[in-house]
C-alpha positions as CSV (number, residue, x, y, z in Angstrom):
1,X,-78.6,39.8,-43.0
2,X,-74.8,39.6,-43.2
3,X,-73.0,37.8,-40.4
4,X,-69.2,38.3,-40.2
5,X,-66.7,36.7,-37.8
6,X,-64.0,39.3,-37.0
7,X,-60.5,38.3,-35.7
8,X,-58.0,40.8,-34.2
9,X,-54.5,39.5,-33.1
10,X,-52.1,42.3,-34.2
11,X,-51.1,43.2,-30.6
12,X,-51.3,41.6,-27.2
13,X,-55.0,41.8,-27.3
14,X,-56.6,38.5,-28.5
15,X,-60.0,39.6,-29.8
16,X,-62.9,38.0,-31.6
17,X,-66.3,39.5,-32.4
18,X,-69.4,38.4,-34.3
19,X,-71.3,41.1,-36.2
20,X,-74.6,41.3,-38.0
21,X,-75.0,44.1,-40.6
22,X,-72.0,45.9,-39.1
23,X,-73.2,45.7,-35.5
24,X,-71.4,43.6,-32.8
25,X,-73.6,40.9,-31.3
26,X,-70.9,39.0,-29.5
27,X,-67.4,39.8,-28.3
28,X,-64.7,37.9,-26.5
29,X,-61.2,39.4,-25.9
30,X,-58.3,39.3,-23.5
31,X,-55.5,41.8,-23.1
32,X,-53.4,40.6,-20.2
33,X,-50.0,42.0,-21.1
34,X,-48.7,38.9,-22.9
35,X,-49.4,37.1,-26.1
36,X,-52.0,34.3,-25.6
37,X,-53.4,34.0,-29.1
38,X,-52.2,30.5,-29.7
39,X,-54.0,29.2,-26.6
40,X,-57.1,31.5,-26.6
41,X,-58.1,32.3,-30.2
42,X,-60.0,29.1,-31.1
43,X,-61.7,29.1,-27.8
44,X,-62.8,32.7,-28.3
45,X,-64.2,31.9,-31.7
46,X,-66.2,29.0,-30.2
47,X,-67.4,31.4,-27.5
48,X,-68.9,34.1,-29.8
49,X,-70.5,31.5,-32.0
50,X,-72.1,29.9,-29.0
51,X,-73.3,33.2,-27.6
52,X,-75.0,34.0,-30.9
53,X,-76.6,30.6,-31.0
54,X,-75.4,29.9,-34.5
55,X,-72.9,27.6,-36.2
56,X,-69.7,28.5,-38.1
57,X,-71.4,27.5,-41.3
58,X,-74.0,30.3,-40.7
59,X,-71.2,32.9,-41.0
60,X,-71.2,34.8,-44.3
61,X,-67.5,35.9,-44.2
62,X,-64.4,35.9,-42.0
63,X,-62.6,39.2,-41.5
64,X,-59.1,39.5,-40.1
65,X,-56.9,42.4,-38.9
66,X,-54.1,42.5,-41.5
67,X,-51.5,44.6,-39.6
68,X,-49.1,46.1,-39.1
69,X,-48.4,44.7,-35.7
70,X,-46.8,41.7,-34.0
71,X,-45.3,39.2,-36.5
72,X,-46.4,36.2,-34.5
73,X,-49.8,37.6,-33.6
74,X,-50.6,38.4,-37.2
75,X,-49.4,35.0,-38.4
76,X,-51.8,33.3,-35.9
77,X,-54.8,35.5,-36.7
78,X,-54.3,35.3,-40.5
79,X,-53.6,31.5,-40.5
80,X,-56.8,30.9,-38.4
81,X,-58.9,33.1,-40.7
82,X,-57.6,31.5,-43.8
83,X,-58.1,28.0,-42.4
84,X,-61.8,28.8,-41.6
85,X,-62.4,30.2,-45.0
86,X,-60.9,27.2,-46.7
87,X,-62.9,24.7,-44.6
88,X,-66.2,26.6,-44.6
89,X,-65.8,27.9,-48.2
90,X,-66.4,31.5,-47.0
91,X,-64.9,34.7,-48.3
92,X,-62.0,36.3,-46.6
93,X,-62.0,40.1,-45.7
94,X,-59.1,42.1,-44.2
95,X,-59.0,45.4,-42.3
96,X,-55.8,47.4,-41.7
97,X,-55.1,47.5,-38.0
98,X,-54.5,51.2,-37.7
99,X,-57.7,51.9,-39.6
100,X,-59.8,49.9,-37.2
101,X,-58.1,51.6,-34.2
102,X,-58.7,55.0,-35.7
103,X,-62.4,54.2,-35.9
104,X,-62.5,53.7,-32.1
105,X,-63.2,57.4,-31.5
106,X,-65.0,60.3,-33.1
107,X,-63.5,63.8,-33.3
108,X,-64.4,67.2,-34.6
109,X,-63.5,68.9,-37.9
110,X,-59.9,70.2,-38.1
111,X,-58.8,67.6,-35.5
112,X,-56.7,64.4,-36.2
113,X,-56.4,60.8,-35.0
114,X,-53.0,59.2,-34.9
115,X,-53.2,55.5,-33.9
116,X,-49.9,54.1,-32.7
117,X,-48.8,50.5,-32.4
118,X,-45.7,49.7,-30.4
119,X,-42.7,48.5,-32.4
120,X,-39.2,48.5,-31.1
121,X,-37.5,50.9,-28.7
122,X,-38.8,54.4,-29.6
123,X,-40.4,53.2,-32.9
124,X,-44.1,53.0,-33.6
125,X,-46.3,52.0,-36.5
126,X,-48.5,55.0,-37.3
127,X,-50.9,56.7,-39.7
128,X,-53.0,59.9,-39.6
129,X,-56.7,60.1,-40.0
130,X,-59.1,63.1,-40.3
131,X,-62.5,63.6,-38.6
132,X,-64.2,61.5,-41.2
133,X,-61.8,58.6,-40.5
134,X,-60.2,59.0,-43.9
135,X,-56.5,58.2,-43.9
136,X,-54.4,61.2,-44.9
137,X,-50.9,60.0,-44.2
138,X,-49.7,56.6,-45.2
139,X,-48.9,53.9,-42.7
140,X,-45.3,53.9,-41.7
141,X,-42.7,53.0,-39.0
142,X,-41.4,56.0,-37.3
143,X,-38.9,56.8,-34.6
144,X,-40.5,59.2,-32.2
145,X,-38.9,62.5,-31.2
146,X,-40.0,65.9,-30.1
147,X,-40.7,66.9,-33.7
148,X,-42.9,64.0,-34.6
149,X,-46.3,64.9,-36.1
150,X,-45.7,68.6,-35.7
151,X,-47.4,69.4,-39.1
152,X,-50.7,68.1,-37.6
153,X,-50.2,69.3,-34.0
154,X,-49.7,72.9,-35.3
155,X,-53.1,72.7,-37.1
156,X,-55.3,71.4,-34.3
157,X,-56.0,68.8,-31.6
158,X,-54.3,65.5,-32.2
159,X,-55.6,62.4,-30.5
160,X,-53.0,59.6,-29.9
161,X,-54.2,56.2,-29.0
162,X,-53.0,52.6,-29.1
163,X,-50.3,50.7,-27.2
164,X,-47.6,52.9,-28.9
165,X,-48.9,56.1,-27.4
166,X,-47.5,55.5,-23.9
167,X,-43.9,55.8,-25.1
168,X,-44.8,59.1,-26.8
169,X,-46.2,60.9,-23.8
170,X,-42.9,62.2,-22.4
171,X,-41.4,63.0,-25.8
172,X,-44.2,64.8,-27.7
173,X,-44.8,68.0,-25.6
174,X,-47.4,70.0,-27.4
175,X,-50.6,71.8,-26.2
176,X,-52.6,70.1,-28.9
177,X,-51.4,66.5,-28.1
178,X,-54.1,64.4,-26.4
179,X,-53.1,60.9,-25.3
180,X,-56.0,58.5,-24.8
181,X,-55.4,55.5,-22.5
182,X,-56.9,52.0,-22.7
183,X,-57.5,51.9,-26.4
184,X,-56.1,49.0,-28.4
185,X,-56.9,47.2,-31.6
186,X,-60.1,45.2,-31.0
187,X,-62.5,43.1,-33.1
188,X,-65.3,45.3,-31.8
189,X,-64.0,48.2,-34.0
190,X,-63.9,45.9,-37.1
191,X,-67.6,45.3,-37.5
192,X,-68.6,48.4,-39.5
193,X,-65.4,48.2,-41.7
194,X,-65.7,44.5,-42.5
195,X,-69.4,45.0,-43.4
196,X,-68.6,47.8,-45.8
197,X,-65.9,45.7,-47.4
198,X,-68.3,42.8,-47.8
199,X,-70.8,45.0,-49.5
200,X,-68.1,46.4,-51.8
201,X,-67.1,42.8,-52.6
202,X,-63.5,43.6,-51.5
203,X,-62.6,39.9,-51.0
204,X,-59.1,38.6,-50.5
205,X,-57.5,35.7,-52.3
206,X,-57.4,33.1,-49.5
207,X,-54.5,31.2,-51.2
208,X,-52.2,34.2,-51.5
209,X,-53.2,36.7,-48.8
210,X,-50.4,37.6,-46.4
211,X,-50.4,40.0,-43.4
212,X,-49.1,43.5,-43.8
213,X,-46.0,43.3,-41.7
214,X,-44.6,46.7,-42.9
215,X,-41.2,45.7,-41.6
216,X,-39.3,42.4,-42.0
217,X,-39.3,40.1,-39.1
218,X,-35.9,40.0,-37.3
219,X,-35.4,37.0,-35.0
220,X,-33.3,37.4,-31.9
221,X,-30.0,35.8,-31.8
222,X,-30.0,32.5,-29.8
223,X,-27.9,32.6,-26.7
224,X,-24.7,30.6,-26.9
225,X,-23.9,27.9,-24.4
226,X,-20.2,28.7,-25.0
227,X,-18.3,31.8,-24.0
């Protein structure tokens, strides 16, 4: 029996799940439109551990959503996961954020899933997956326009989901475009993927593992007190 603690903080959803053999047995998450990871994450971890009536030492591995996504959110999630692995002497697993989001739905053959994570302005982080949840287009940062993803839209139905899909609704006008609401990266979608990685022994080096930012962090300029 393999018990894995899954942590997802790549977007505004702060999410933690506990899974056994790839099945979620406890979940705690909050998506209230703002980042609350620093305040909520450790409490959520304690919550799922208590719900399962186990201790952290009973966990076989810790899995974290690796990105792309929010720079700050990823830092908090990865730092927490690494800290737990160091202190508990447990292996670290990572799951790409767009992959876990794509696994939130099932589709038919000759259809496509395009998970989208909001970046800046009209930009999104995206990838393309087929009906078997196999990634067929690499993860990238794209500026959305009316021609985006036409190669897939012209072949069949394309399901867009994630917090980046909202900005695409009025831009991508195609009969095969289907926009799904209320889907966002969640630790509940990590359980099957993290269990598979554990069984394949795809373990990260805790000392050197870093989030997959995709783009460099650009800090805003501080406001001057002088004009």
